[in-house]
N, C-alpha and C positions, 0 to 999 in steps of 0.2 A: 301584198298585191292589191291594187285598188279595183274594186268591182264596179263595172259600169252597167247601169240599168236605165231603161226608159222611164220617164215620169210623165204622166198625164195629169193635169190639174184635177183634183178630186171631184169638183163640182161638174166636170165634164165626163165622168165615167158612165158606163152603160148600165150601172147597177141601181139607177134611180133616175127620176125625171130630170131632163135638161132643159134649161131655158134656151129657146131658139136663138136669142140674142147672143148667147155664149158660144155658138157653134164655131165662130171664127177663131176661138181660143183653144181649139182641139189641136194644139201643137205638141208634138212629142219632143222633149228636151233631154239630151244626154247628160245625166248627172252621175256624181260619184259619191261613194261612201267614205267617210274619214277613216284614216288609219292612225295608228299610234304615232307615226312619224309626222302626220299632219298636226296632230294635237301638240306635239313638241314644238314644232314650227310656229304654231299659233301662239304658244306661250312666250316664245322669244319675241314675236311680233307685237304682242300687246302688253308685255311685262311692265313697261314704264307707264302705262296708261291706266292700269287698274289697281285696286287695293289687293294686298295679300290678306284676305279676310281671315279672322281668327277662328281657331277650333276651340270652343269653350266647353268645360265640363258641366254636366248637369247631374251632380251626385245624387241629390234628393229625388229628383224625378226618376233617374235610373233605378234607384233602390226600390221604388214602388212596383217595379216589374222585374226585379232581380237581374238587372243588366248594369254595366258600366256605360252610361250614355253621354255622348258628346254631340256638339252641334257645330257644323260648318256654317258660319254666319254671313251668307251672302245678302242678307237683309242689310248688312252694313256696307255693301259694295256701292260704287258710284251709281247714281240714280236709283238706288235702293233695291236693286235685284241683280242676278247673275247675267242679265240679258246683255249688258254692255260688252262682255267678252266676245260673244258672237258677232255683235254689230261692228266692233272695232276690227275684228278679224276679216270680215267680209269687205268692209270699206277699204281696208288696206290692200286688197287685191283687185280693186277696180282699176281698169285702165284710164288713161286721161280723158278719153272721149266720153266714157260712162260717168266719170266724175263731173265733167262739164254739163252733162244733161240733168243729172240729179237722179235720186232714188225714191222709191215708193214702197210702202209696206202696208200690212194690215195687222191690226193688233187690238186686244182688249185693253191694253195699257202699258205693261212693263216693256215689251219690245218696242212699242212706239216711243216711249221716253228714251230708251237706250239708243235707238237709231237716230232720233232727233239730237241728242246730246253729242253723239259721235260725229254726226254729219255737220253740226255747227262748228265743232273744232277743226274739222277737216275742210271746211269751206265748201261743202256740198249741199246743194238744195235738197230738202227732204220733205216729202208729202206722206202723211199717214191717214189711212181709212180706218175709222173705228166705228163700231156699231153704235146706234143712238142710245143703247143701254149701258154704254161704258161708263166707268167710274168718273164722276166729274173731277175728282182730284187728279186722275191720270190724264184726263183730257187737258186740263189746265196746265199740268206740268209738261206735256208734250209740246203745247204751244209756247210755254215759257222757255223751252230749250230751242225755239226757233222754227219748229215744223209747221207747215200748213196742215191743219186737221180737217178732214172731210168726215162728217158724221153721216153714215148711210146704213139703212136697214136695221132690223131688230135682231138679226142672227149673224153668226160668224160667217156662214156661207154667203149671205147677201153682201157683207162687207168684202169678203174675198173676191167675189165676182166683180164688184165696183173697182177694187184695186187693180185687177188685171185689166179691166177696160181703160182705166186712166193711164196705166203703164203703156198701153199701146197708143192711146191718143196723144200723150205727151212725150213719147219716146223715153220714158223713165226706166231705170233698172229696177226690177222687182226684187226686193230683199225678203225672202221668205222667213217668217218668224221662227221656223223650226226645221223645215225640210230642205236644208241647204248644207252642203258639205262644209263650207267655210264657217257657217254659223255653228254647226255641231262641233266642229273642231275647237272653236273658241270656247264653247260651253265645257268641253272636255277638260280644259285647263283646271277646272275645279278639282277633278279627279287627281291630276298630277300633284297638285298642291296637297291635297288630303293625304296622299301617300307619304309625303315628306313630313307633314305636320303631326300625323298620328300614325306611327309606324305599327303599333300593336292593336290592330283593329280586326274584327272578324266580319262585320256586316256593314254595309252602307245602304241607307234608305233614302230614296229620292222621289219627290213628287212628279207627277207626269201631267203635262197639258197635251201638246202635240208629240212630245217625246225627244225634243232637241237636247235638253239637259241630261236626261238619263242616258240617252244614246251615247253622248260624248263621254260622260263620266264612266259608263260601263265599259267602253272600249279602252279607255285610259287604265282603269283598274284591272280588268280581266286580262289584258295583254301583258301587264307587269306582275300582278299577283292574283292569279286565277283562283286561289283558295278563298278569296274574300267573296262573300255572297252579297249580291246587289239586288235590292227589292225596289220595285216601283209602287207608287201609291196614287190612286185616283179617287175623287169624290163619287159617291153612288150615283149622283145626278149627272155626272159627265164622265162616264167610264168608257170612253172611245177606245182606248188601248186594250183594256181587258176584253171588250166586245170583239176587237179585231183579232186578238190572240185566240179567242174561243172560235171564231169564224175561220181562221187560218189566212186571213188576208186583211188589208186595211179596209175599214168601213168609215162611214160618216154617220153623225147624228143629226137629226132634223131639229132636235130641241134639247136644251140642257137647263138644269136648275140646280144651282149650288151657290154657297156663300164664297167659294173659292174661285172668283171670277178668272183669275189668272190661269186656272186649269181647265177653263171651259172651251178647249179647242174643238171645232166641229168635226175634225177628222184626225186619224192617225196618219203620220206621214208615210209616203211611199218609200222613203229612205230610212226614217226612223224605225218603222215597224220591223223590218228584217234585222236591224241591229238589236232591238229589244228581244226579238225572238231568239237570237243567237246568244247574247251576253247576259240577259237579265234572268235571275233565278225565279222570280215570281212577281206578279202584279196583283196587288191587293186593294180592296175598296174600304173607304171610311165614310161615315155619315156626316152630314153638316154638324150634327150635335157633337160628334166626336172631334171634329175640327175646331169647333168654338171652345170645347173644353181644353183642348191643347193650346189654343191661343191664350186662354186665361192662365193656364199653368205656366206657359213661357214668360208671360208678363210678370206674374207675381212671384214665381219661383226662380226663374232664370234672369228676370229683369230685361226681356227681349220683347220688343213690340213687333208683331208680325202681321202680315195679311193672311187671309185664309189659305191660299196656296202655299204660303211659306211655313205654315204650321202643319200641313197634311202629313208630312214624313213623321213628325213627332206624334201626331194623332195615331198613326199606325202602330208605333212602338208602345205608346201608353195604353192602347185599347186591346193589345195582345194580337193584332192582326198579322204581325210577323213573329216568328219563333225566335226570340232573342234572349231568353233566359240563360244567365250564366255566360253571356258573350259580351264583347266590347263593340259597341255599336256607334256609328256617327249618322245622325239624321241631318240632312242638308235643309237648312232654312233658306229657301229660294228667293224670298222677297219680303219687304216690309212696308209696301205702299198701301196703306189702309186709310179709308175715309174716316173722318171724325165720327160720322153717324154710325158707322160700323163698330167703332170702339165703344160707343155708348150702348149699342145693341148687345155686344158680346159682354160687356161688364154688367149690364142690367140683368 
């Protein structure tokens, strides 16, 4: 049964100061949470448009912490991250009028690239709002896929507010980077694939930004094989889901600092949060140093180049933040879009 709950844009909540200019945006939207059947339908919808990314063993790395370690390599997905799954699923469900008007989103980079790529192929005009601090590589890639890129603000909250303004001004459909039923269902197809590719697994470890990936994966896995433990991982400098779980409700962060820019969501989703609450066994934190160490290990030992967010799940395994000794574990590598300067920094 699909649960329907009202969603108010996080920047407009009464748990913090609200920009007067944003008052017109206090619109309650009826949204739904994805079910297993939604995820199965999403897989059929996008199957021919995405790669079946491999699950690769990491025997030496796993041995260092006494586990059988595997990686689900979404860094090898189209546009370099899992994000195309949700973008394709959302665009496929737009009506003709919405497709004609175009779409808009806000993103630090991976969702921007994914929606731009999917929109170009679908013939839909795409605008993405990115903070001025966004990775130049991800900005250039989004433009290269045909999107209009609007650089605005130094924080995710400012970029979110501008994206909502533009969606109203230009009558564009706002495609949320994570807090959207169709987006989460698309991301959940990673979980369905995992269950088929690696049958004998005990734990799945997933990085968290706003929670769209882990929410989708957790629904898919727990509804089919509830004995599998699902762990979420956040950077200590962007721990919005952990803080939300501790508070008992979604919260927002006014500032974040982490090398994992793809995980620096300013808020936990109103839809993703209750799914994480229900399905995820625990959410743990890793430091930037632990993420950097995992990036090096993945490159030199597993021959996999990842971005910070992509290595966070592996960092949690290698640093002992999740109790995986003697178990069969899959860490999801969520993305591989890394700037050249960051590679030099990590290797240096």
